[in-house]
N, C-alpha and C positions, 0 to 999 in steps of 0.2 A: 901849620896845624894838621894838614892831611897826613904828613909824614909821621907825626907823633901818633895820630889815631891808628894809622896802618901798623906801626910798630907795636902798639898796645894790642891790636887785634890779633897779631901773631901769637900773643900769649893766651888768648881765650879760645882760639879755633885750633882744630886738630892738626891741620896741614897748611903749608903755605899756598898750596893749590887752591885753597878756599878763598883766597884774597887776590883780587885783580885790580890793578891801578889803571886809571884812564881807559876803562872798558867801554867800547862803543855800544851804546844802547840800541843801535839799529839791529844788532844781532839778538836782541832780547824782547822785541816787540813784534806783533803780527803786522804792524804798519811798515816794518823794516825801515824805520826813520828814527833818528835821534843821535845827538852828540854823546860824548863820553861821560860816564859816571866817574867821579873823582876816585871813589873806592867802591868795588862791587864784591859782596861777600855771599857765600853759600853755606850757612850753618847746617849741620847734619842732624841736629836733634833739638829738642826743646831747651835743654840746658845751654847749648851753645847760642841759641837764639836769644835767650834771656840775658846771657852775658854780653852779647853784642849790643843789645838795646841799652843795658845798664851803662855800658861804656860810652855809647853815643850821648846818652842823657847827662852823664857826669861831665863830659867834655863840652857839652853844648853844641855838638856837631849835628847838623841837619841829617835826617835819614828818612827813608821811605821803604815800604814793603812792596815787593814785586812777586806776582805769581807767574802766569804765562805771558804777561804783557799784551793781552788781547783786547784791552779796552783803554789803551794808553797812548798818548802822543807826547814824546819827549822832545824838548826844544833842541834846536840845532847846536846850541852851546852846551848842551848836556845838563848834568846835575852836579852842583858843587857840594856833594855830601856823600853819604853812604847808602847805597842801594842794597837791600837785604832780600835775597831771593828765597822764597819758600818753595823748595823743590823736592829733590830726591829723598831727603831725609824725612819728608812729611807726606809721602805718597802712598801709604799703606791703605788697603781696602779690605774689609772683612765683612762677611755676611753672617748674621745670626738670626735664624728664623726669617721673619719678615722685616728685619731691620738691617741697615747697612751702617757700619762705622767706617768713616773715611778721613784720611788726613787732609789738611788744608792744601797740600801741594798736589794731591791726586787730580788728574785731569777729569773734567766732567764727562768727556766722551768715553774714557776708560771705565768710569764708574757706571755709565749707562750700559756699556757692553757687558760688564760683569753681572749687572742686574738682569739683563736679558737672558744670559746663559743660565742664571739661577731661577728663571721663571718668575721674576719679580717685576711688577708693573709700577709705573710712577715716574720713572726717569727718562722715558722715551723722548720727551721734549728736548733733553739736554744732549742728545746724540751728536749734533753738529755744532754745539757751542764750544769754541776753542779755549775757554778759560779753565781755571782751576776751581776746585770745590770752595776754597777759602774766598776767592774773589767773587764767586757766584753768590755766596751768602751775604757778603758785604753789600753787593749791589742788588740782591734779590733777583738774580738773573731769571729770565723766563722767555718762552717762545710758544707759539701755537696754543695759546690759551692756558698754559700752565706756568708756574713759577716755583722758586725754591720754597717759598713759605707754605706751599701746599703739602710738602713732604718733610719739612724740617721738624725734628723733635727737639733738638738741643744742639748747642755748640760749645766746644771747649775753647776758652779764650785766655790769653795772657793779658793781665791788666797793667795799668801804668806803673804800679808798684812792684811788678815782677811776679805777682802771684797768679796761679792758675785757677780758673773758675769754670764750672759747668753752668751754662746759662740757657734757660728755656727759650723756645722759639718766640713766645709771647713777649719776653723781656727784650728781644732784639728789635721789636717794632718794625718788622719788615713791611715795606710799602713798595710803590712803583719806583724801582731803581734806587732804593734807599733803605737804610737801617740805622739803628742807634750805635752801631759798632765804631765807626770813625768818631762820632760825637763823644763817645765815652773813652776814646783812646785805647780801645781793645784791639788785639790781633788774634785772628782766628787760627787755632791750632788744629782743630778737627771737628767733625760733626757726626751726629747720629740722625739717620733718615728713616722715616716710616714708609715702607713700600707695601705692596699687596701681591698676594699669590695670583698668578695668572698662567695662561697657556703660553709656553715659550714660542710656539709658532705664531700665535696671534700677536705677541709682543714684538717678535722679530719682523713681522709684516708691517706693523705700525712704524717701526724704526726705519725700515726700507722706504716706506712712503714719505716719511719726513725728510729722509736723506735725499730722495729724488726731488722733493719740492724745493729744498734748499739749493740744490745744484741748478735747478731750472730757473729759480727766481733771484738768486743772490750771486754777486760777482766773485765767486770763490777762486777764480783763476788769477786774481790780483791781490796784492797785499792790502789789507784794510784793518780797521779796528771794529768791524761790525757796524751796527746801526750807529750813525754819527750823532743824530739828534734824538732827544727824548720825544715821546709821543705827546703832543699838546692835547689837553682835554677836549674831546669831541672831534679831533682831527687825526690824520695820519701825516707824519712829517714828510714821507716820501711823496705823497700825493700833492701836498702843498708846494713842494719844490718842483715837481713836474708841472703843475698848473701854472707856475711862475715862468715856465719855459726854460728851466735850468737843467734839464736832463742832458748830460754830456758836457756841461759847462766846465771849463778847465782853466786852471792857473798853474803855470809851470808843469810839474809832473803830477799834480793833484787834480782829480776829476770827479765830478758827480757821475756815478756809474750810469751807463746807458741801459743796464739791465735792471737796476733797482735804484731809484733816485734817493732813497734813504741812506745810501752808502757813499762815502767819499773813499776813493781808491787811490793807490799809488801806482800810476801807470808806468813808472820807471824814473828813478832819480828825483822823486818828490822830496822837498824839504819840509820841515815842520812849519816854516814860514809860509810856504805854498798852501799847506792845509789850513792854517789859521786864517789866511787872507781869503781863501775860498769860502770857508765857513762864515766869515764876517760878511762877505758880499752876498752870499746866499741868504743869510738871516735878514740882511737889509732889504733885499729884493722881495723876499716872502712877506716881510712886514708891510712893505708898500703895496703888494698885490692883494693880500688877504687880511691884513691887520693882526695876524697871529705872530707872536714872538717865539722864535725857536730857541731852545736851550740845548747846549751840547750835552750829549750823554757820555762821550769820550772824555776821560780824565786827562789832565795835562800835568807835566812834570818839568820843572826848570823855568827859566825866564823867557817870557814872550813880550814883544813890544806891542 
């Protein structure tokens, strides 16, 4: 089946370099973990993306969308389907007055830097988030008291029937690490953000402050997928984990960070199984200690036991 799909993909994508077989996903996630994707494709524009999706749906082939791989844990056995990366062909950023139009593949950090240079405020919180604009909207990414829903005007999406729509922020139902995008089967193509005029030096100072805070508090020196668990209502996941005596707790190459207990890090050679077992035991111990059930924020891809 995969051979037939790959052959058909050669007919809808511009070059053979856009299709990779048995591509290790460890090279496409910030965890630096993951087995091979059966087929890995990089469409260069919306037409190619729509054609790839139509082909996968027609052939009944499993597929998934990938941005920067910053909130993802791929199983050690990989993914027996098509991974579609939204990257270079979707990374345009344009500023029009106090609005920013950005492609789904644009990096959040790059968008924040461009806003800063243009003297526009509102994206400072995103400076250190390693994801893409598209992924940030799907998950309503946020930090330091701000999130995407605060600045999002609308998103351009590709619907299940292959049509393109402009959807208002309200229709996306953005909440804590959630939106209606996946529920509706939509794929984000681009967004329009509402920013505010500000003093470039003041904005730059805020960016520097948040960057310094991240470096001081987060284990940026190790591969990770960012905050591993969602924030339980009324609690902080990191504090619950620390109070359970689990700071530094390690299984294989996966460890609860000694700098920030809300992060699971890859200390070197960690497998996806290491990470999942660590998270299972942490959740179990936290539940026994505090009665609070932790839910993973990191998304998984592939088969896990």
